[in-house]
C-alpha positions, 0 to 999 in steps of 0.5 A: 446792494446785497448782504450775506447776513440778511434774510428775507422774512417771508416771500411774495411772489412777483413783489419787493420786500424792504428788510434792513441789514445787519447794522454796520456791516455793510458796503456800497458799490457805485457806478458813474451813472449812479454817483451822477444821479445822487450827486444831482438829487440828494447830496446829503444821501451822497454823504452816507454813501461816500463814507460806506463806499468801497467801490466806485466804477465806470466814472467820468473824469469829472465824477473822479475829480467830484468824488475826490473833492467830496471825500475832503469835504468829509474830512477825509485825506485823499490819495489817488493813483491814476495812469491816463489822461482822464485821471488828471483833474482827480490827480490834481485835486487829491491830497496825494496824487500818484501817477502810475506811468510817465505819460500825461498823468504824471504832468498833473500829479506831484508823485510818479511811480516807476511801478505800474501798480498801487504798491508804491502807496505805503512807501509813500505814506511811510515817507511822508510820515518821516518827512512831516516828523523830521520837519517838527523835530527840526522846528523844535530843535531851532526854537530850543536852540534860540531859547537857550542861547537867549537864556544864556545871553540874557544872564550874561547881560545881567552881569554886564557880560556877554558871549565872545564873538568865537563863543557865538561862532562855535555855538552857531556854526560848529554846534548848531549848523552841523546838527541841523545839516545831518539830523533830518537824514533819518530814513523812514521806519520800515513798517507801516504803523496804525497811529497817524503822526501829528499834523499841527505844531501847536497841537498839545504834544508838540507844545508840552515838548516844547515848553517842558524842555525849555523849562529843563534847559532854564533850570540846568543853566541856573543850577550850574550858575548857582553851583558856581557861585557856592565854590570857595575859590569863585571871584565875581566878575569885576566889571571894567567900564567900556570892556565886554567883560567876557573873560570871567568864570560866569561866562566859562560856565554858562558857555560850557553848559549852553554848548551841551544843552544844544547837543542834548536837545538835538537827541532828544528831538531825534526820536526813531520809531514809529515814523523813522528809524533809530537815531543810530541808523543815521550815521552822520548824525550819530558820529557828528554827536559823538564828536561834538560831545567829546569836543565841548567836554574837552573844552570843559574839562581840559582845554588847550591853550589856544582854545582858551585864548581863541574862546576867551575862557577863564578856567575854574581851577578845580578839575572835579568842578569841571568834571561836575559841569559835564555831569550836570549836563549828562543829568540834563541830557537823560531828563530831555531824553525821558521827556520826548522819547517816553512821556510825550508819546505815552498814552497817559499824556494823551489821556490827560489832555483828552480829560482836559480839553472835553471834546465832546463832538468830532471835528470831521464831518464824516465822523458825524455821518458814521453817527448818524448811520449808527443811530438809524437802525432802518438805513439803509433799506434794501429792496429784494426781488422775490420772484 
């Protein structure tokens, strides 16, 4: 290895002199023969070579697989590109194996590129990040949908009431199913961001988003119910034995607010950049959301007779009260979007979590190796042939 910033301190004919390189300003180029020798003689040295390795050339198929596994053991996520049968082992072992041909290598790799060069790698990373972010969004939406419906039904059970059959169908089939089918169709963001997406469902940002949204939706439901109780025209449910007690003001108000909240959290979880395109580029999701909002507002404010009968509604008499329900849902929507689009991805929340968990040591091994390299000012030694 040579380094442009290193100078020989002296000159001795026919001898070698050891001189340290400018620290952190070096990389390694390793041949297959050298790689095999280091692997068999000094595995700890191999960790340092791999962390600072830039070029690994003339390696056998077995050595390619060993290199991929060594990188993974250090905590790296490895992408491997190959175009021949000698790359099959490494392609299979890598986290993301990309075959650059449709021959033997395409059988072993999960991805095949029709372009025979590595320009496909950024596209794969962008699509993978978008897919991961979408999976997390759908998971959070299904969790919130279940919690909103659970809280609504629990409040109605306390009143010896329940949602009607067609109310369940409206929430589950018309609202939730439609949104779940179209919300994942958002394309990947065209630019590759330096920040990586979350990799765990139990990470702090995901849990903060879930619990804050659950708290918000619960407060919204209780606020709407409390607002109903304070109205002078309100008459409480008169329980009838052996009846479902569905047609009442409490049921109607909670059903309408519940339907709005299902739509609110879907939009809140449809965040765009830096991993997905903006929500409005997903035309199916955009128009489905607009139609569902209009339909739910229509049912809340001015429902026709056949929907009143079908959904078993008891419409509150004051028109302004019904409009106020839509306004409550609108305020809840703005807070939901504020939480997931601005607070959750903010640097403030990341700094807060860093202080709370007090992380002292990195989890990945390659970071420990980098620290060892940084602390050892005499490594790596370089031999200069001074003739």
